[in-house]
N, C-alpha and C positions, 0 to 999 in steps of 0.2 A: 120676207127675205129680200135682200137688196139686189139691185141690178147688176148685170154683168154681160150685156149684149156685146160690148166691144171685146171683152175677154172671150166670149163664145166664138166670135169670128176668128180670133187669133188661135184659139184651141182647135177649131175646125181646120184651119190651115195647117197647123202643126200635125194634126192627125193624118191629113192627106200626104204631107211630106214623109212622115214616118212609115206610111204604108206603100209609098211609091218606090218601086224597085229602081227607077231611073234616078232617084235622089242620090246625091253623093253621101259617102259615109259620114262626113262632117255635118252635112245638113240633117241627116237622120239623127245623129247624136244630139245635135242642138235642139231638134224638135222634141225628142224624147225627154231631154232635160227640162224643156219648158213645160211639158205636160206634167212631169213630176213636181215641178215647182207650184203649179196650179193646185194639184192634189194636196200639197202640203201647206198651201196658203190659207187665206181667210175662208172659213167654212161656209159662210153665207154666199160669198162669191162663187165658191165651188158648187154649192147646191143650185144656185140660180143658173150658172153657166151650164151645168149638166142637164137641167130641165129644158133649157133652150136647145141643146144638142139633140134631144130625142124627139123633137118635133117632126111631123111627117114630111115636111118640105126639105128635110136634110137627107143626105144619101144614107143607104143602109149601113155603110161602114162607120159613118159619123154617129148615127143613132146607136149602133151597137157599142161604140166606145163610150157614149154618154151614159148608157145603162150601167156599164162596168164602173164608171166613175161614181155613179150614185150608190152602187153596191159597196164600193170602197168607203164612201162617206158613212154609210150606215154601219158597216162592219167595224170601222176603226175610229170614227170620230163622232159617233152618235151622242156621246156624253157631253159634247161641247154645246149642244143645242139646249135651249130652255125647254121647260115642260110644254109650253104653248107651241113652240116651234116643232117639237117632236110630234105633237098631236096634229098640227097642220100638215107636216110632211107625211105622216102615216095616212091621213085622209087622201092626200094628193096621190100617193103611190097606189093606193087601192083603186082610185078612180081610173088609173092607167089600164086596169083590166078591161073596163068598159070600152076604153078607146082602142084597145088592141083587138077587140072582137070584130075583126074584119077578115073575111075569107082570103083576102089578097095579101095579108101580112106574112112576112117571111117567118119560118119556124124559129130561126135563131133569135129574132127580135121578140117573139112571143115567149120563148124560153127565158130570155134574160129579164123581161119585164116581170114575169111571174116569180123568177128567182129573187128579184128586188122586193116584191111583196112579202115573200117568205122570210127574207132577211129582216124586214121591218117587224114582222110578227115575232120573230125570235128575239129581237131587241126589246120590244115593248112588253112581251110576255103573254101570260095566259089570259089576262083581261081583254086585250085587243083580239086575241084569237076567238074567245067566246062570243065577242060582239060580231066578228067577221063571219063565223061559220054559217049562221042562218042565211046571210046574204049570198054566200058561195053556193049553198044548196039551192037557193032560189034561182041564181044566175045559171046554174048548170042545166036547168030544164028549158032554157030559152032556145037552144039550138046546138048543133055540133061544134061550132067554133067556141062558143061560151063553155061548153062542156070540156073541150080540150084545155082551155085556159084554167078552168077550175082544177082539173086533174093535174095540170102542171104545178099549180100552187101546192096541192096536196103532196106531189112528188118531192118538191124542194123542202118542205117544212121539216121533215125528220133527218135532213142531211147531217146535222151536227150530232145526231145520235149514233149514226152508223159510220161517219167519217170524223176522225178526231180534228177538232178545230181549236187551236191554242187561244184564239180570241174569245172563246166562250168558256167562262169559268165553270168549275165542276158543279157548283151549286145551281147556277143558271141552267146547266145542261140537265140536271136532275129535275128542275122545275119544268123545263120544256118536255122532258120525257113523261112526267106525271100529267101535264096538261094534255098532251097528245093521247096518252093511254086512256084518260077519262073521256076523250072525244072519240075513241074507236067505235063506240056504239052508233055514232053518226057517220064517221068517215068510211068504215068498211061497208055498211049497207049502201052508202052513196056510190062507192066505187063499183059494187056489184050491179047497181041500177044502171050506171053508165055503160058497163060492159054489155048488159042484156039489151038495153034500148038501142044502143048505137050499132051493135053487131046486127041486130034484126033490121035496123034501118039501112045498114050497108047492103044487105042482101036485097032488100026491097028496091033500093035505088039502082042497084046493078041490073036487076030484072027489068026495071023501067028505062034502062039505058041512060039514066041521069048520072053520068060518070063523075062530073065535077062535084055534085052533091054527095055521091057515094064516097069520094076521096076525103071529104070533110068528116064523114062519119068514121072512116078508117082511121083518120088522125085522132079522133076522140077515143076510139077503142085503144089505140096504141098508147096514148097518153095515160089512159086509165091503167093499162097493164104496167107501164113504167112506174106509176104511183104505187100500185099494189106491191111491186118488187121492192120499193123503198121501205115498206113496212114488213116485208117477209122475213127480214133478218132479226127482228126484235119484238114485234107484236105477238101476244100470246097465240100459240098455234091453234088451240081450240076455237078461237074467235074466227079464224079463217074457215073452219068447218061450219060454225054456227051461222055465219052470214053468207054461206054458200060460195065463197070465193074459190075454194078447192074445186067445187063442182064447175064453176064458171070457167076457171082457167083450164080445167080438164076438158071441157067442151071445146074450147078454142084450140086445143091440140090437134083437132081435126081440120083446122082451117090453115091452108098454106100461107095465108096473109099474116096470121098472128101466132103461129105455133112456136116460133123461136122465142118470142117474148114470153109466151105462156110457159114454155119449158124452163125459162130462166127463173120463174117463180118457184117451180118444183125443185130446181137445183138449190136455190137459196134455203128453202124450208127443210130440205133433206140434210143440210149441214147443221141444223139446230141440235142443241144438246138436250137430252131428256131431263126434265125437272125431277127432283126427289121429294116434292111436297105433295099436297093433296090433289094437285092438278095433274099428276102423272097419268091417272087413268084416262082423263079426257084427252091428254096429249097422245096417248097410245091409240085411242080411237080415231083421232084426226090423222095420225100418221098411217093408220091402216087404210083409211080412205085414199091417201096418197099412193100407197102401194097398189091399190085396186085400179086407180086411174092410169098409172104408168104401165102396169102389167097389161092392161087392155090395149094400150097403144103399141107396146112392144110386141105383143102377140099378133096384132094386125099386120105389123111390118114383116115379121118372120113368116106369117102365113101367106102374105102376098108375094114376097121375094125369095123366101127360103134362105139357106145359108151358103149356097154356091154361087158361082159367077153368073151374073145376069146383067142385062142391059137395062139400066134405070137412070133416071134423072139424078145428077149429083146432089141436088137439093134434098132428095129423099134420104140419101146416105148421110148428109150433114145433119138432118133432123134426127135420124136414127142414132147417130153418134152422140148427140146431145141427150137423147133419152137414155141411152146405155150408160153414159157417164153419170147421169143423175141416179139411175138405178144402182150403179156400183156404189155410189156414196150412201144411198139409202140403205142398201142391203148390208154394207159394211158397218153401219152405225146403229141400225134400228131393226135388226131381225127379230129382236125380242118382242116387237109389237105384233108379229104375225106367227110366231113359232108355235103357238097353241092351236092354230088353225092349220091342220096338216095339209089340206087340199091347197090352200093358198101358198104355203111354204113350198110344197112340191112344185106347184106351177111356176113360182118365182125362180126356183133353182133351175128348172128346165129351160126357162127363157134365157137365163144368164149362161147356161151351157150352150144354147143355140148361138148366142152372140160370141161366145168363146170360140166356137167352131167356124164362125163366119169367115168367108174368104176375104172380106174387106179388113185390112189391117187395123184401121182405127176402131172398128167395132170390137174386134178381137182384143185389142190392147186395153180398152176400157173394162171389158169383162175379166181380163187377166188380173187387173188390180183388185176386183171384187173377190175372185176366187183365192187369191193370195191371202187377203185379209181373213177370209172364212177358214181357209185351211190352217193358217197360223193359229187361230183360236181353237180349231179342232185338235191340233197336236199339243200346243203348249198349255192350254187350259184344261186338258184332260177330258175333252168331250168325245174322245174316240178311244176305244179299248182295243189293244192289239190282240188279235185272235191267238189263243193258246190251244193246247191239246184238249182242254175241257170245253172249248167254245163250240157251240152248235154250228155246224157248217152252214145251215140255212141262214143264220144271222150274219155270217161272213159274206154271203152272197146277196144279202138283202140290199136294197137301194132305196128308191123313192117310195117303197111300199112297206117300210118297217112298221112294226106293231105299235099301238098307242102306248103300251107300257114301256117299251124301249125308248120311245120319244121322250116320255116324261123323265125317264132315268137319265138320259144323256143331254137333255136340254135342246139339242139340235138334232134333226133327223140324221140317221146314219146314211148319208148320201154317198159316202165314199165306197161304193161297191165296185166289183171288178170291171163292169162295163164303163162306169164313169171314169175310173182311173185309166182305163185303156184309151178313152177319148182324150183325157188330159195329156197323157204321154204321147199319143199319136200326133196331136196338134203341136205340142211343144217341140218334139223332135223334128217335125217338118219345118217349123218356123225358126229353127236354129240356123237355117241357111239364109244368108243375105241374098238380095236380088242379084242374080249372077249374070255375068256377061259371057259365060261359057256357051258356045254354040250348041243349040239343041236343048239346053236346060229349060229355058223360058217356056218353050212350047209344051213341055211336060208339066210345068208348074203353073200354067195359066189359069187353073182353077183356084189358085191361092195367091193373094196379093202379099208378097214377101216384103220384109223391111228393106228400105233403100235409103240412101242419103237424102232423098227428097223430102222425107218426113221431118217435120219440125218437132221441137220440144223434147227430144231424147236422142241419145246416141245409141248405137247398136250394143255396145258393151253393157250399158245400163239395162236395156231391154232384155238382153240375153241373160243377165244376172237374175232378172225376175223369172224368166223361164226356168232357169236352173234351180232356183229356190222352190218353185212349184214342183219340179221333178223330184227334188229331195223330199219334200213333204209327202208326195204321193208314195215314193219308194219306202219311206219310213212306216207307212200304214199298209201298203200292199206290196211287200218286197218281191213276191213271186211274180206278180203281174208286171212290175217294173223291169225286173231282170229278164223276164221272158220277152217283153216288148222290144227292148234294145237288142237282145240277142237275135230275135227274129229279123229285125231290120238289117242288122249287119250280115246275117246269113244270106238274105236276098241279094245284097250288094256284092258279097264275095262270090256267090254262085254265078253272078253275071260278069265276073272278072276272072282273069287267069291268075295263077299263083305267082307269076313274075311281075305283072303290071296291072294297072287299072286305068280306065279312061279318065279324062279330065273331069267329066261330069260326076263319075262315081268317087273320084278323089275329093271333090268338093263336098259331096254328101258325107263321106267318111270323116272328113275334117270337122263337119258340123255335129256329127253324132258323138265324137270322142268326149267332149265335155259332158254330154248327157250320160254316157256310161260312167264317167268319173263321178258325177253327182249321185248316180244310183248306187254304185258300190260304196261310196263314202257314207251315204245315208243309211244303208243297211248295216254296215259293219263298224262305222264310226259315228253313227247318228244319234237320234233322240231316244231310240229304243235299245234296251239291253238285249243282246243276242239270246240270253238265257230265257227271255220272255217268249221267244218263238218256239213253236212246237217242233218236235223231231221231224214231223212230216214236212214242215216248211223248210227246215234246215236241209233236209235231203233233196228237196226240189231245187233249192238254191244251188246246192253243190252240183247237181246234175246240169243245170243250165249254164253255170259259169265255167265248169270244167269243159263242157262242149264248146263254149265260145273260146276258151283259152286254147284248146286243141286246134281249132281253126286258125287262130292267130299264129300259133307256133309253127304251123305247117306252111305258112306263106314264105315265098322266096324273094322277097322284095329287096333289091339292092340299089335302086335309084335313090339318091339322097332324100328327096321329099317323102318318098314312100317309106324308107327306112326310119326316118324321124317319126312319121305318123304311127308306124307299127310300134316303135319304142314307147310312144305316148300311150298307145292303147294298153301296152303291157304294164306301164307304171300306174295306169288308171285302176288296174286290178290289185294294186298293192294292199289295200285293206283286206281283201279277200285272202291274200296269201298268208295273213296272220293265222288263219284257221285251216289252211290247206297246205301243210308243210311239204307234201309230196310234189306240189306244183312249183315250189320255189326253185329247185335246181334247173329245170328246163327253161324257166324264165330268165335266170341269170345267164345261162349258156346262150340263149337266144340274143340277149343284149350284147354279149361279147361277139357273137357271130355277126350281128348288124354292124357293130363298130369296126370289126376287121374287114368286112366286105367292102367298105368304102375306101377309095384310094387315099393314100397319105401323100398329098401334094403340097409341099411346103410353099411353092410359088404359084399356086393356083390363083390366077387373076380374079376369078369370080368368087372364090372362097366358098362356093356352094358345098363341096364335100367337107371342107374344114368346119364350116358352121354346122353341118349335119352331124359330124362326129361329136362336137361339143354338146349338141342337143341330146344325143344318145347318152352321153356321160351324165347329163342332168337327170336322166331317167333313173340311174342308179341312186342318186340322192333322193328322189321322190319315193322310190321303193324303200330306201333305208328309213325314211320318216314314217311310212305307213305300215310296213311289214313287221317292224320291231324285231322281236327275238327270233322270229322264224328264219332269219338269215344267219344267226350266230354259228350254226354248224358248218356253214359254207364259207366263213370268212377266211380261213386259211387257204382254201382253194382259190378264192377271189384274189387274195394277196399274191399267191404264187403266179396266177395268170397275169396279173399286172406287172410283176417283176419280169416275167418271161417276155411280154410284149415290149416292155421298156428296153430290155437287153437286146432285143432284135431290132430296135429302132422303129417299132410299129405303134408306139404310144408317145405322143408329144407331151411336153412338160405341162401345158395347160390342161390337157386331158387327164394326166396323172394327178394333178392338183384337185380336179373336180372329183375324181374317184376317191381321193384321199378325204375329201369332205364327207363322203358317205361313211368312212370309217370313224371320223370324228363324231358323227351322229350316233354311232354304235358304241362309242367308248363308255358312256355311263352303264350301258347294258353289260358290257364286258366286265367292268369293275364289279357290278352287282353279282355277276356270275363267277367272280373270283378267278378270272382268266387273265390276270395281269401279265403273266409270263408271255402269253401269246402276243398281247398288245405291245409289250416292250420289244419283242422280236420283230414285229412289223415295223415299229418306228425306227429300228436300227438299219432298215434297208436303205 
């Protein structure tokens, strides 16, 4: 390759200018333009210049740029070299590994030099890789720095398999994949050996107080873990079990130094899809080992810290969140791997329930995702049978202790017993509250880390929608438990309040519970399960619970605008129940009119609080019209007469009249169906 020392000096100067913040914009643009012209110029000048830039007497910034220029050359202009030049360049780049085996080399330079070697191997193909592999195995045994460099090469090699690279054609990608797959019998055992040897050496050197040497071994272990993670997304899963990498990474979960990197491996393999060929059995066996590893770590955390507020290092909670997130993915996709082992399945579900109950929001949130996935499957895939009059009560109350025959029949254990559902509902209803600024509230909720705007990755409405979906799924399977839970919570709040007003704290709680009540009533009476499938005993229990709740709500004398609106929303939340409880409809309608007329009609109210509240109450009529259906038909003439009277007395504004009219429009098809056109025509003539 021809000379280019003068060009190298110019390139080095241009790099310095482009990186110097003190340089003018024009100077930086000119420097960048020059660098691009060199990269697009004569390939031999580019190669020789880049090799001069990576010499150790250059600054780190210059050397780093030189490595990137070489990578650009190999990736985009390799075909311009002759065969002999390609061979010479390949040998030269591989010799760089030997030169970089220096404890004082910066990590970024080691990373870029090994990335260059991997790029050359990908361009030259399987033949060069097969020649290089024995040398890498031999080099890795010389010391921790050499082991780190070899692991880095192994980490960069499969990048074009997991990350789409438009510069690598489909056929060449397949050849690379085939070559690496054939080499897994050498690569994976080597990576396990690096983990085992250098982790042991790390402990030894720490005990000997040789901290600098220990740090080199730490770097080797970290590089090996990064390499393993590069294969975790595509290498056959049984191979990770065969070559003990599942065991090795599982062992490192107990090390604070390496556990996050090791956890990344389990997260990646948990996202794999189960094959449908002859390897499925081996795949399930390997995945079962992963379940065992993660369950042991999760159990240790919960045993040590419990589920309630404790003082602990935040790093412990960060690690627990990673584990919980991985278990959520694992359980959502691969429960079939352990479902035949009742003890393991039971233990896994108990652990995920512990995380769901945990006071730390992040842990609870990850577990919520898992339970939603499992409950959806339970409801929509028919893995749960709604108890009917013929159902054995013992089976309805069974939980983690269901019989083997029942497990085989349903595929998944009947974990949705009354106690488990109570926990689901209790936690979900508590967490429907945002972190409040109401005085005195935080002190009572300090055992629960509530959602706040400080959390990243989700807004409260998305999180609350997940909670409401879980509440609906639970209510569809355990309607009496769900109705009883929400009624009990409201009863406690109302008993601690007067009939005329509530404290700011209780108001916040009631506002948070209202969507929960709406979700429960909707799931029971408009949900996945036909009411006819419920036994008469369950129907009777539901009627007693909801009638008691309705009686409490109707007895309230709330006249303050926020309270009146909240009460109206509670009443319209019971709309689906009113379809089957015709006797309850008139008191509800009367109460809504009472709330409407209790608020002052102030045309020029500067705050519009009362005006807005009246409109909100009118929308409750619309919601009830949508949900209660024909149960309101006998009352329509009375409703129309009341509207006409209020309007005549000037106590019903035009906008409010229009909203109430929308409710009648919703009833119109029902009226026509019931051949009551004369009444409809009479109302429209008002």
